[in-house]
N, C-alpha and C positions, 0 to 999 in steps of 0.2 A: 511380741512382733515377730512375724514370720521372717525367716532368713531368705535372702535373695540369692537365687541360683544364677551362677555366671552364665549358663545357657540361656536363661530368660532375658538377659540384658541385650538389647538391640542398640547398636551405635549408629547415629545418623551420619551418613557420608558427607553431608554438606558442612556440618560444623563440628563433627566429632563428639557430640553430646549424646548420653544415653537416654533411654525411654523411661527411666525411673528417676525419682528425685535424688539429687546427689547425696543427701544426708542418709539415705538407705543403703548406699554402696559402701562396702568396707574401705577403710582408709588406705589399705595396701593397694587397692585397685584404682585409686585416684592419683593421677600425675598432676601435681600442682607446680611443677617447674615451668618457668617461662610465662606464667600468667600475668606478670606485671610488666611485660614488654609492650611497648606501644606499637611495634611492628606487627604483633599478632592481631590487632584489631584493624589493620589497614585493609580496606575493601569491604568491611562488614557494614551492613546498613544500620541506621540509628533508630529503627522502628521495629516493633514486635507485633505479631498477630496472635491474640489469645483466643483459643477455641475451647470447646467443651464446656461452655458457660451455662449454668442452669437457667431455664427460662424465667424463673421467679426473680432473678437478679435484675432483669430489665424493667420490671414494674416496682422496684423498691429502690428509693433513693439511698437508704442506709446501707443496703448490701453493695450498691455500686460504689459508695464511698469507701466501704471496707476494702473492695479490691483495688480501688485507685490508691489508697494509703500504702498498700503493699509495694507499688511501683514507685511512689514518691520517696521511698527509702533510698533508692539508688539515684534519683534525680529530683530535687524539689521543683524544678521547672518543667516537669513532664506534662504533656497534653494527652487527652483521651478522645477517641472517636468511637462511640458506641454504635454498632452496626446491629440493630435489633432484627432486621430482616434476615440476616445471615447468622444471628446469634454468636456474634464475635465482637472483639474489641481490639482496636488498634491503638497501640501506645507509642507515642512519639518522644523520644529522648533527645537531649541536646547533643550528646556525644555517642559514638559507637561503643566505647568501653562500658558505659552505663547500661546500654541495651544488652550487651553480652553478659554483663554480671547478672542483670535481671533474668536473662534467658537461662542462665545456669541455676540460679537459686529458686526461681519460681516455676520451673518446668515440672509437671506432674505434682503440683502443689494442691492439697485438698483444702477447699474453702467453699462454704455455702452449698453443701449437699452435692458437690461435684469436684472432680479433679481437673484443674485447668492445665492446658498445654500451651506452651509459648513457642512460636516459630519466628525466624526473622522474616520481615516483610520484604517482598520483592522490590529492589530499587527501581525507581521510575527513570527510564531513559528520556532525556530531553529531546523535544521535537523542534526542528527548525520551522518557524512560522512564516519565513520569507523564502521565496524561490530565488535561486541564484541565476543570474543572466547566462545565457548560453555562451559557448566558447567563441572567441573572435571569428574563427574560421567558419562557424555555422551561422553567424549573424548575417552573412552575405546571402544566405539562402532564403532569408525571410523577404517576403514580397510586400511592400517595397523595401529593399535593403536600407539598413540605418546608415551605413557608409561603406564604401568599397574597401577591400584590403589594401595594405600598403603596397606600392609599386604596381597597382592594378591599372591597366589601360584598356579602353574599349577596343574590341576587335573590329577592324574595318569590314564593311559589308562588301560582299563579292558583286561583280558585275552581273546583270541579268543575263540569263542564257536564252538566246534566240535560236530557235530551231526552224530554220528556213524551210525544210522539208515538210514539217508539220503545218506551217502556215500555208505553203502551196497546196498541200492536200486539202486543207479546209477551204481554201478559196476556190478550188475546182468543184466542190460539191454544189449541186443545184437544189433548190427546194423541191422536195418530193422524190429525190433520186435515192438510189441505194448504192453502197459502197462495201465491197467484201474486203474485210481486214485480214481474215485468216481463212484459207480454203478448208473445206471439211476433209477429214482423214478417216482411216479405218477405226471405227468405234468412237468417234468424236465429231460433233457437228462444226460447221464452219461459223465464223463470226461476221455478221453483216450489220452494218450501221445504216439506218433509214433516216434521212433528214426530214425535218418537219416541213409542212407546207408553208408557202409564203404567208406573211402577216396580211390579214384582210384589211383593205383600205376602206375608208369612209365612203358612204354612198353619195350620190349627187346632191341629195338634200342636205348634207352636212351632218347626218346622224351618226351615232356610234356604230363602229363596224360589228358585224354579226359573228359570233363565235360558232365555229363548226362543231356540231355535236358529234361525239364518238358514237359510231354505230354499235348497237347491242348485238352480241353474238347470237347466232341462231340457236333456239332451244328445241330439242326433240320432244 
């Protein structure tokens, strides 16, 4: 067996495990202190993703059972999800310590013409299926509002504004006349309002009044 050089050992930053099987590392390099503490497994997922599986395993029931028996050593009630399209296997343990123990012992394990690798599965974040109601101060902005806020009172409407000057100016306009609102100045035209003609009345026969047609502009 070839000796493992310390320079060729890569430690995973997420779980602190090496990239080679633990049995191939010298005992002096393995720190076994604190592995029995339950706090060490807090926050770790209880599922593993097994990669680098030989494609012949997915077509053979015996080879699949052989790999499954390896993980049943750590948890008899473990379940498996074979992902043929991704050439991977998901192993679901009952507890996180069982998953961590299998991760340590079976990582870089040689079986069925390949060396399998084990990684912790990404934990699934629960998603809320129901939307929460809006805050009470925002419910009043919904049309129509569900209910007014506490101590809310309707604002009294203001009195109508009557502009007597405007009414007098409108009353002085005669049909067909013009009224200059703003005189012209240097560089700007004046503003002139032309009132419409009188409404045509019905003829003597009682027919409908004739609508005056707008004359077309002269074309050159």
